[in-house]
Phi, psi and omega in degrees: 000129181266115178249133177247130177253119181283120180248139182213163179302128178083005178280160187284114188300323182297325184290333177278306185283320179299315175301307178308315183295320183293320179295322176301312177306311180304317180295323180295316182291320176304314180296326180297318182277329183226068183301337184275348189255151175289155182293147188278350186228144168233131185238132184227141174263129185236171176220163175273056176086005179271136185281310179239132182240134172254116183276170191305324183282357176107343180294145178262129175248144173245086183278169174279160192293323189200157184269054191301324189251015182285143167271333184219131176251125183258128181241113180279177179274175180240154178279141176206154183265326182211164185297331180293347179280342192296318179306311184295315183297311181298322181298335181269005182245041180299313179299321177295320179295320175301316179298314179302316183295320179290340180281335180305124181092339179258323183230160163287152181229135177224145178235160174236136170056229182292354174304334179298337178295321184285326174298318180293319177300326177285352182080019181278343189253356184304121177081357182265163165278146178194167175225167178210190175298136181301324184287344178258003189299310184301314176300319178301312185295326182290320185288323192230067185296348180271352176279133180267083187279138173238098186286348177274339186289144173276324179220138174232126174254132175217099184063237183263017181238135171238132173241140184243159181285207191290140169035271186293356176297347172306328178291317179294324177293315178303315178295323180293321178294315177301315181295319177299322194246347177233359179098152181297325182294318177293320178299320176296319179296320175298319180291322177296312184303316189266003182056048178261132179278111181271358183281340187275130183236352184221145173279348185305317181298347186255000180303136172253102185304328182293320177295334186268345183292147168294155176303125190282135173278161176305321178297314180301316181300314181298319176293319177297315178299318180294317177296318180296323181290336178250028190299326184275347185282154174295130186290135171218123178298321180299317182291322178294317176297321180296323181298340179248012176056044181233154168293156180301322180292316178297316182296314178304310178301314185292322180295318179293321174297323184280323189242345183083001184228162175280162178299327178294313178296326173300315180294318179298325174296315179295319180295315180291322177299316181292320175304313178306310180299318179291323175292327178285327195240354180230168173259015183298147178286164186297321181292322180291322176294319174305312182293326180296335185250013175099011180247109177276336178267101185298317175302322179295317175302313183300318180291320181295320184291318183290324183289325183276313187268341178074015171220153171290161178303319179296317180294324178299313182297316181298325182282321193245358180287126173071197179094307182241133181077000000 
């Protein structure tokens, strides 16, 4: 299988080089197990006619001009500091978008992280299921309302197009390609050799709620602080509204206007944030954590946590307890 990885100024270097290195490891492991057979993959870094490319980390790449003989085109993400940068970055990638558009129908196409923006700009994702980096999901949905985005998914396949989630999902994408074309046994061996966690199937456990929130108005901050201070209390819309000297109807409307969510949904997010912190940093039992954040019914808390985070509380603790700090 011939794989072309598209490099362009400001693209994420790890998604270019990391993907290529995993494919290299796959070829090495294939050769170990099947020395008489040719390697299953050839990987080339290509560009949309650019001679020298400086990736986001500063490295200079000299790609080949175009993916004429590729079976699969990989599109990495671009560096940006804030959501407002995305328009400018995408506007400067006209040649890359044209290349991606031209690849449709000729090659399979896959993206990593924000690379999905370039696929969408090229018109490849209209009406299709897709994913992208969770932190970019809201911006993506506003720009491309016809794309059926699943921000929790790590990988989404729709026909000849694969989209992968945030940043290191290049590893998940690479393993999926290896499994498709060299077999699941080779893919498992690559994962073991490379210390890649194959158990993750969702981006949801990695969401940073602070980064996903809208810019807070003073009213929204006051509501969040009040809800956090009453996190263990039984929720009452009337009581919350009274604390702000508003009718329940007016309070509900103003909170939805300021945050995009109902007060109850806002409280549930605050409760789950706190539950995640307690699971990561304490030895408290699940029932005690549930009680501390306002859930007396432990099974209900368990179901809400698993539905939202895509892991049980116990599995979340095993995965995220310790390690850093």
